[in-house]
ChimeraX commands (.cxc) that place a marker at each C-alpha (Angstrom):
marker #1 position 109.05,103.44,65.98 radius 0.5
marker #1 position 107.30,101.43,68.27 radius 0.5
marker #1 position 107.52,98.16,70.73 radius 0.5
marker #1 position 108.27,94.90,68.37 radius 0.5
marker #1 position 105.38,93.14,67.11 radius 0.5
marker #1 position 105.65,90.83,70.07 radius 0.5
marker #1 position 104.29,93.46,72.16 radius 0.5
marker #1 position 101.09,93.84,70.38 radius 0.5
marker #1 position 100.15,89.93,70.74 radius 0.5
marker #1 position 98.84,88.14,74.11 radius 0.5
marker #1 position 102.35,87.16,76.42 radius 0.5
marker #1 position 102.55,84.47,78.18 radius 0.5
marker #1 position 102.71,84.73,81.62 radius 0.5
marker #1 position 106.92,84.11,81.61 radius 0.5
marker #1 position 107.13,86.85,78.17 radius 0.5
marker #1 position 104.89,89.59,80.41 radius 0.5
marker #1 position 107.40,88.49,83.34 radius 0.5
marker #1 position 110.55,89.16,81.02 radius 0.5
marker #1 position 109.21,92.11,79.51 radius 0.5
marker #1 position 108.57,93.78,82.81 radius 0.5
marker #1 position 112.39,92.83,84.04 radius 0.5
marker #1 position 113.44,94.30,80.33 radius 0.5
marker #1 position 111.27,97.19,81.48 radius 0.5
marker #1 position 112.53,97.80,84.75 radius 0.5
marker #1 position 116.72,97.36,83.21 radius 0.5
marker #1 position 116.07,99.91,81.24 radius 0.5
marker #1 position 114.85,102.44,83.94 radius 0.5
marker #1 position 118.09,101.33,85.96 radius 0.5
marker #1 position 120.65,102.11,83.00 radius 0.5
marker #1 position 118.75,105.21,81.64 radius 0.5
marker #1 position 119.18,106.53,85.25 radius 0.5
marker #1 position 123.10,105.66,85.48 radius 0.5
marker #1 position 124.01,106.43,81.90 radius 0.5
marker #1 position 121.47,108.70,80.81 radius 0.5
marker #1 position 119.09,108.14,77.97 radius 0.5
marker #1 position 121.54,109.20,75.06 radius 0.5
marker #1 position 124.27,107.27,76.15 radius 0.5
marker #1 position 122.12,104.03,77.39 radius 0.5
marker #1 position 123.17,101.13,75.09 radius 0.5
marker #1 position 120.98,98.45,74.36 radius 0.5
marker #1 position 123.40,95.75,75.25 radius 0.5
marker #1 position 123.78,97.05,78.78 radius 0.5
marker #1 position 119.90,96.76,79.10 radius 0.5
marker #1 position 120.02,93.30,77.87 radius 0.5
marker #1 position 122.72,91.97,80.33 radius 0.5
marker #1 position 121.05,93.90,83.37 radius 0.5
marker #1 position 117.93,92.68,82.23 radius 0.5
marker #1 position 119.71,89.21,81.93 radius 0.5
marker #1 position 118.33,88.41,78.45 radius 0.5
marker #1 position 120.25,88.23,75.44 radius 0.5
marker #1 position 120.28,91.12,73.13 radius 0.5
marker #1 position 118.71,89.18,70.54 radius 0.5
marker #1 position 115.66,88.60,73.02 radius 0.5
marker #1 position 115.50,92.10,74.26 radius 0.5
marker #1 position 115.00,93.67,70.50 radius 0.5
marker #1 position 112.26,90.99,70.28 radius 0.5
marker #1 position 110.04,92.90,72.64 radius 0.5
marker #1 position 111.54,96.37,71.85 radius 0.5
marker #1 position 113.24,97.25,68.77 radius 0.5
marker #1 position 114.61,100.62,69.68 radius 0.5
marker #1 position 115.16,102.65,72.71 radius 0.5
marker #1 position 112.36,105.05,72.19 radius 0.5
marker #1 position 110.18,102.20,72.65 radius 0.5
marker #1 position 111.95,101.27,75.67 radius 0.5
marker #1 position 111.26,104.53,77.10 radius 0.5
marker #1 position 107.60,104.76,75.99 radius 0.5
marker #1 position 107.14,101.56,77.87 radius 0.5
marker #1 position 109.15,103.16,80.78 radius 0.5
marker #1 position 106.40,105.78,80.49 radius 0.5
marker #1 position 103.39,103.73,80.83 radius 0.5
marker #1 position 104.66,100.97,83.20 radius 0.5
marker #1 position 105.80,103.61,85.70 radius 0.5
marker #1 position 102.54,106.05,85.33 radius 0.5
marker #1 position 99.69,104.24,84.19 radius 0.5
marker #1 position 98.91,102.13,87.35 radius 0.5
marker #1 position 98.89,105.56,89.32 radius 0.5
marker #1 position 96.14,106.70,86.81 radius 0.5
marker #1 position 94.24,103.84,86.81 radius 0.5
marker #1 position 94.03,104.29,90.81 radius 0.5
marker #1 position 92.91,107.51,90.66 radius 0.5
marker #1 position 90.00,106.52,88.51 radius 0.5
marker #1 position 89.35,103.66,90.66 radius 0.5
marker #1 position 88.89,105.54,93.82 radius 0.5
marker #1 position 86.67,107.75,92.03 radius 0.5
marker #1 position 84.58,104.84,90.85 radius 0.5
marker #1 position 84.42,103.35,94.49 radius 0.5
marker #1 position 84.22,106.77,96.33 radius 0.5
marker #1 position 80.56,107.12,97.89 radius 0.5
marker #1 position 82.32,109.77,99.95 radius 0.5
marker #1 position 82.23,113.84,99.23 radius 0.5
marker #1 position 84.18,115.21,96.43 radius 0.5
marker #1 position 86.77,116.85,99.26 radius 0.5
marker #1 position 87.48,113.29,100.42 radius 0.5
marker #1 position 88.03,112.05,96.91 radius 0.5
marker #1 position 90.05,115.16,95.49 radius 0.5
marker #1 position 92.47,114.44,98.87 radius 0.5
marker #1 position 92.58,110.85,97.69 radius 0.5
marker #1 position 93.53,111.70,94.36 radius 0.5
marker #1 position 96.16,114.20,94.74 radius 0.5
marker #1 position 97.95,111.77,97.51 radius 0.5
marker #1 position 97.95,109.21,94.98 radius 0.5
marker #1 position 99.54,111.83,92.31 radius 0.5
marker #1 position 102.19,113.40,94.79 radius 0.5
marker #1 position 103.16,109.98,96.25 radius 0.5
marker #1 position 103.78,108.79,92.53 radius 0.5
marker #1 position 105.80,112.17,91.44 radius 0.5
marker #1 position 107.79,112.14,94.62 radius 0.5
marker #1 position 109.05,108.22,93.91 radius 0.5
marker #1 position 112.49,107.35,92.76 radius 0.5
marker #1 position 110.87,105.89,89.57 radius 0.5
marker #1 position 109.80,109.40,88.73 radius 0.5
marker #1 position 112.22,111.52,89.34 radius 0.5
marker #1 position 114.80,109.27,86.95 radius 0.5
marker #1 position 112.00,109.39,84.69 radius 0.5
marker #1 position 111.23,112.82,84.86 radius 0.5
marker #1 position 115.30,113.52,84.03 radius 0.5
marker #1 position 114.48,111.49,81.05 radius 0.5
marker #1 position 112.21,113.37,79.90 radius 0.5
marker #1 position 113.55,116.66,80.02 radius 0.5
marker #1 position 117.20,115.64,78.61 radius 0.5
marker #1 position 115.36,113.30,75.66 radius 0.5
marker #1 position 112.13,115.69,74.92 radius 0.5
marker #1 position 113.95,118.21,72.83 radius 0.5
marker #1 position 115.41,115.32,70.47 radius 0.5
marker #1 position 112.31,113.19,70.60 radius 0.5
marker #1 position 109.13,115.00,70.23 radius 0.5
marker #1 position 107.15,111.60,70.14 radius 0.5
marker #1 position 108.33,110.69,73.45 radius 0.5
marker #1 position 106.88,114.03,74.78 radius 0.5
marker #1 position 103.64,113.55,72.69 radius 0.5
marker #1 position 103.23,110.34,74.39 radius 0.5
marker #1 position 103.48,111.16,78.17 radius 0.5
marker #1 position 100.96,114.28,77.41 radius 0.5
marker #1 position 98.18,111.96,75.71 radius 0.5
marker #1 position 98.64,109.33,78.08 radius 0.5
marker #1 position 99.47,110.78,81.09 radius 0.5
marker #1 position 98.85,114.54,81.35 radius 0.5
marker #1 position 95.49,114.58,79.60 radius 0.5
marker #1 position 93.96,111.55,81.41 radius 0.5
marker #1 position 95.37,112.92,84.98 radius 0.5
marker #1 position 93.84,116.33,84.41 radius 0.5
marker #1 position 90.49,114.53,83.16 radius 0.5
marker #1 position 90.34,112.40,86.13 radius 0.5
marker #1 position 90.91,115.77,88.46 radius 0.5
marker #1 position 88.18,117.63,86.32 radius 0.5
marker #1 position 85.71,114.96,87.05 radius 0.5
marker #1 position 86.18,115.30,90.59 radius 0.5
marker #1 position 86.01,119.30,90.41 radius 0.5
marker #1 position 82.78,118.78,88.61 radius 0.5
marker #1 position 81.41,116.15,90.86 radius 0.5
marker #1 position 81.63,118.81,93.74 radius 0.5
marker #1 position 80.04,121.65,91.79 radius 0.5
marker #1 position 77.01,119.11,91.45 radius 0.5
marker #1 position 76.73,118.18,94.90 radius 0.5
marker #1 position 77.04,121.68,96.31 radius 0.5
marker #1 position 80.27,121.22,97.60 radius 0.5
marker #1 position 82.35,123.89,95.19 radius 0.5
marker #1 position 81.26,127.00,93.89 radius 0.5
marker #1 position 79.92,126.90,90.36 radius 0.5
marker #1 position 82.69,128.94,88.78 radius 0.5
marker #1 position 85.11,125.91,89.93 radius 0.5
marker #1 position 84.21,123.80,86.81 radius 0.5
marker #1 position 85.95,126.49,84.60 radius 0.5
marker #1 position 89.44,126.52,86.86 radius 0.5
marker #1 position 92.35,124.53,84.84 radius 0.5
marker #1 position 92.82,120.84,86.76 radius 0.5
marker #1 position 96.40,121.74,86.37 radius 0.5
marker #1 position 96.62,124.41,89.10 radius 0.5
marker #1 position 96.13,121.41,91.43 radius 0.5
marker #1 position 98.10,118.68,89.60 radius 0.5
marker #1 position 101.28,121.12,88.47 radius 0.5
marker #1 position 101.89,121.66,92.49 radius 0.5
marker #1 position 102.87,118.30,93.13 radius 0.5
marker #1 position 105.37,117.90,89.85 radius 0.5
marker #1 position 107.47,119.77,92.07 radius 0.5
marker #1 position 108.12,116.82,94.33 radius 0.5
marker #1 position 109.70,114.93,91.52 radius 0.5
marker #1 position 112.27,117.94,90.89 radius 0.5
marker #1 position 112.88,118.39,94.74 radius 0.5
marker #1 position 113.94,114.53,94.93 radius 0.5
marker #1 position 116.20,115.14,91.95 radius 0.5
marker #1 position 117.91,118.13,93.39 radius 0.5
marker #1 position 117.44,118.40,97.20 radius 0.5
marker #1 position 116.30,114.64,98.48 radius 0.5
marker #1 position 119.93,114.42,100.04 radius 0.5
marker #1 position 119.69,117.29,102.03 radius 0.5
marker #1 position 116.04,117.63,103.14 radius 0.5
marker #1 position 113.35,114.93,102.90 radius 0.5
marker #1 position 109.55,116.08,102.13 radius 0.5
marker #1 position 106.41,114.54,103.87 radius 0.5
marker #1 position 104.28,114.23,101.48 radius 0.5
marker #1 position 101.28,113.32,103.00 radius 0.5
marker #1 position 101.51,116.97,105.45 radius 0.5
marker #1 position 102.61,118.69,101.92 radius 0.5
marker #1 position 99.03,117.00,100.03 radius 0.5
marker #1 position 97.26,118.37,102.98 radius 0.5
marker #1 position 98.79,121.40,103.41 radius 0.5
marker #1 position 98.05,122.46,100.02 radius 0.5
marker #1 position 94.58,121.45,99.84 radius 0.5
marker #1 position 93.92,123.41,102.95 radius 0.5
marker #1 position 94.48,126.36,100.94 radius 0.5
marker #1 position 92.97,125.25,97.95 radius 0.5
marker #1 position 89.51,124.07,99.47 radius 0.5
marker #1 position 89.23,127.72,101.10 radius 0.5
marker #1 position 88.96,128.93,97.55 radius 0.5
marker #1 position 86.45,125.60,96.61 radius 0.5
marker #1 position 84.36,125.28,99.20 radius 0.5
marker #1 position 81.07,127.14,99.42 radius 0.5
marker #1 position 79.96,129.17,102.24 radius 0.5
marker #1 position 77.65,127.99,105.01 radius 0.5
marker link #1:1,2 radius 0.2
marker link #1:2,3 radius 0.2
marker link #1:3,4 radius 0.2
marker link #1:4,5 radius 0.2
marker link #1:5,6 radius 0.2
marker link #1:6,7 radius 0.2
marker link #1:7,8 radius 0.2
marker link #1:8,9 radius 0.2
marker link #1:9,10 radius 0.2
marker link #1:10,11 radius 0.2
marker link #1:11,12 radius 0.2
marker link #1:12,13 radius 0.2
marker link #1:13,14 radius 0.2
marker link #1:14,15 radius 0.2
marker link #1:15,16 radius 0.2
marker link #1:16,17 radius 0.2
marker link #1:17,18 radius 0.2
marker link #1:18,19 radius 0.2
marker link #1:19,20 radius 0.2
marker link #1:20,21 radius 0.2
marker link #1:21,22 radius 0.2
marker link #1:22,23 radius 0.2
marker link #1:23,24 radius 0.2
marker link #1:24,25 radius 0.2
marker link #1:25,26 radius 0.2
marker link #1:26,27 radius 0.2
marker link #1:27,28 radius 0.2
marker link #1:28,29 radius 0.2
marker link #1:29,30 radius 0.2
marker link #1:30,31 radius 0.2
marker link #1:31,32 radius 0.2
marker link #1:32,33 radius 0.2
marker link #1:33,34 radius 0.2
marker link #1:34,35 radius 0.2
marker link #1:35,36 radius 0.2
marker link #1:36,37 radius 0.2
marker link #1:37,38 radius 0.2
marker link #1:38,39 radius 0.2
marker link #1:39,40 radius 0.2
marker link #1:40,41 radius 0.2
marker link #1:41,42 radius 0.2
marker link #1:42,43 radius 0.2
marker link #1:43,44 radius 0.2
marker link #1:44,45 radius 0.2
marker link #1:45,46 radius 0.2
marker link #1:46,47 radius 0.2
marker link #1:47,48 radius 0.2
marker link #1:48,49 radius 0.2
marker link #1:49,50 radius 0.2
marker link #1:50,51 radius 0.2
marker link #1:51,52 radius 0.2
marker link #1:52,53 radius 0.2
marker link #1:53,54 radius 0.2
marker link #1:54,55 radius 0.2
marker link #1:55,56 radius 0.2
marker link #1:56,57 radius 0.2
marker link #1:57,58 radius 0.2
marker link #1:58,59 radius 0.2
marker link #1:59,60 radius 0.2
marker link #1:60,61 radius 0.2
marker link #1:61,62 radius 0.2
marker link #1:62,63 radius 0.2
marker link #1:63,64 radius 0.2
marker link #1:64,65 radius 0.2
marker link #1:65,66 radius 0.2
marker link #1:66,67 radius 0.2
marker link #1:67,68 radius 0.2
marker link #1:68,69 radius 0.2
marker link #1:69,70 radius 0.2
marker link #1:70,71 radius 0.2
marker link #1:71,72 radius 0.2
marker link #1:72,73 radius 0.2
marker link #1:73,74 radius 0.2
marker link #1:74,75 radius 0.2
marker link #1:75,76 radius 0.2
marker link #1:76,77 radius 0.2
marker link #1:77,78 radius 0.2
marker link #1:78,79 radius 0.2
marker link #1:79,80 radius 0.2
marker link #1:80,81 radius 0.2
marker link #1:81,82 radius 0.2
marker link #1:82,83 radius 0.2
marker link #1:83,84 radius 0.2
marker link #1:84,85 radius 0.2
marker link #1:85,86 radius 0.2
marker link #1:86,87 radius 0.2
marker link #1:87,88 radius 0.2
marker link #1:88,89 radius 0.2
marker link #1:89,90 radius 0.2
marker link #1:90,91 radius 0.2
marker link #1:91,92 radius 0.2
marker link #1:92,93 radius 0.2
marker link #1:93,94 radius 0.2
marker link #1:94,95 radius 0.2
marker link #1:95,96 radius 0.2
marker link #1:96,97 radius 0.2
marker link #1:97,98 radius 0.2
marker link #1:98,99 radius 0.2
marker link #1:99,100 radius 0.2
marker link #1:100,101 radius 0.2
marker link #1:101,102 radius 0.2
marker link #1:102,103 radius 0.2
marker link #1:103,104 radius 0.2
marker link #1:104,105 radius 0.2
marker link #1:105,106 radius 0.2
marker link #1:106,107 radius 0.2
marker link #1:107,108 radius 0.2
marker link #1:108,109 radius 0.2
marker link #1:109,110 radius 0.2
marker link #1:110,111 radius 0.2
marker link #1:111,112 radius 0.2
marker link #1:112,113 radius 0.2
marker link #1:113,114 radius 0.2
marker link #1:114,115 radius 0.2
marker link #1:115,116 radius 0.2
marker link #1:116,117 radius 0.2
marker link #1:117,118 radius 0.2
marker link #1:118,119 radius 0.2
marker link #1:119,120 radius 0.2
marker link #1:120,121 radius 0.2
marker link #1:121,122 radius 0.2
marker link #1:122,123 radius 0.2
marker link #1:123,124 radius 0.2
marker link #1:124,125 radius 0.2
marker link #1:125,126 radius 0.2
marker link #1:126,127 radius 0.2
marker link #1:127,128 radius 0.2
marker link #1:128,129 radius 0.2
marker link #1:129,130 radius 0.2
marker link #1:130,131 radius 0.2
marker link #1:131,132 radius 0.2
marker link #1:132,133 radius 0.2
marker link #1:133,134 radius 0.2
marker link #1:134,135 radius 0.2
marker link #1:135,136 radius 0.2
marker link #1:136,137 radius 0.2
marker link #1:137,138 radius 0.2
marker link #1:138,139 radius 0.2
marker link #1:139,140 radius 0.2
marker link #1:140,141 radius 0.2
marker link #1:141,142 radius 0.2
marker link #1:142,143 radius 0.2
marker link #1:143,144 radius 0.2
marker link #1:144,145 radius 0.2
marker link #1:145,146 radius 0.2
marker link #1:146,147 radius 0.2
marker link #1:147,148 radius 0.2
marker link #1:148,149 radius 0.2
marker link #1:149,150 radius 0.2
marker link #1:150,151 radius 0.2
marker link #1:151,152 radius 0.2
marker link #1:152,153 radius 0.2
marker link #1:153,154 radius 0.2
marker link #1:154,155 radius 0.2
marker link #1:155,156 radius 0.2
marker link #1:156,157 radius 0.2
marker link #1:157,158 radius 0.2
marker link #1:158,159 radius 0.2
marker link #1:159,160 radius 0.2
marker link #1:160,161 radius 0.2
marker link #1:161,162 radius 0.2
marker link #1:162,163 radius 0.2
marker link #1:163,164 radius 0.2
marker link #1:164,165 radius 0.2
marker link #1:165,166 radius 0.2
marker link #1:166,167 radius 0.2
marker link #1:167,168 radius 0.2
marker link #1:168,169 radius 0.2
marker link #1:169,170 radius 0.2
marker link #1:170,171 radius 0.2
marker link #1:171,172 radius 0.2
marker link #1:172,173 radius 0.2
marker link #1:173,174 radius 0.2
marker link #1:174,175 radius 0.2
marker link #1:175,176 radius 0.2
marker link #1:176,177 radius 0.2
marker link #1:177,178 radius 0.2
marker link #1:178,179 radius 0.2
marker link #1:179,180 radius 0.2
marker link #1:180,181 radius 0.2
marker link #1:181,182 radius 0.2
marker link #1:182,183 radius 0.2
marker link #1:183,184 radius 0.2
marker link #1:184,185 radius 0.2
marker link #1:185,186 radius 0.2
marker link #1:186,187 radius 0.2
marker link #1:187,188 radius 0.2
marker link #1:188,189 radius 0.2
marker link #1:189,190 radius 0.2
marker link #1:190,191 radius 0.2
marker link #1:191,192 radius 0.2
marker link #1:192,193 radius 0.2
marker link #1:193,194 radius 0.2
marker link #1:194,195 radius 0.2
marker link #1:195,196 radius 0.2
marker link #1:196,197 radius 0.2
marker link #1:197,198 radius 0.2
marker link #1:198,199 radius 0.2
marker link #1:199,200 radius 0.2
marker link #1:200,201 radius 0.2
marker link #1:201,202 radius 0.2
marker link #1:202,203 radius 0.2
marker link #1:203,204 radius 0.2
marker link #1:204,205 radius 0.2
marker link #1:205,206 radius 0.2
marker link #1:206,207 radius 0.2
marker link #1:207,208 radius 0.2
marker link #1:208,209 radius 0.2
marker link #1:209,210 radius 0.2
view
């Protein structure tokens, strides 16, 4: 079951703002209580709306979790695509930009919270995992794959690079979310340095030798 019918119709500015408030409140309550224990009335209270109003926008907790996923992640994917469209530099520069965008999002508090929900609720809610895979994983890998192909076409990257799995690049930065969940209170990580160091190693295998 997905978002309520209201979500499929054009929303006014005030309705979009209220919907965003509900999604933000849901993320807070999911983080505080866990997805399974979270109650719709608590989410409504956090969002400062009536419970009936909440159900006008989202008829189930699953629908809310779906909205949280799309709201938290989709702008990042759009940004990765936008920098590719606007980039006039090298494929190396573009790949560096895209990896930094992805790593910063993965290291955000919102993503750490979302990852906890995905792991805890994924086994019971396969539709949530499928939504994330279809809308986030596949899109992210597609953006990176196109950049690798661009580098091959320009002569920057070796021909065989176009056949590697982009997950090799993207997957490395998933650990930043895991680090925030487990170790952030013990040691902070420098995201930009992490990306630079990772890509320095990667580019030694990507770049065509002079």
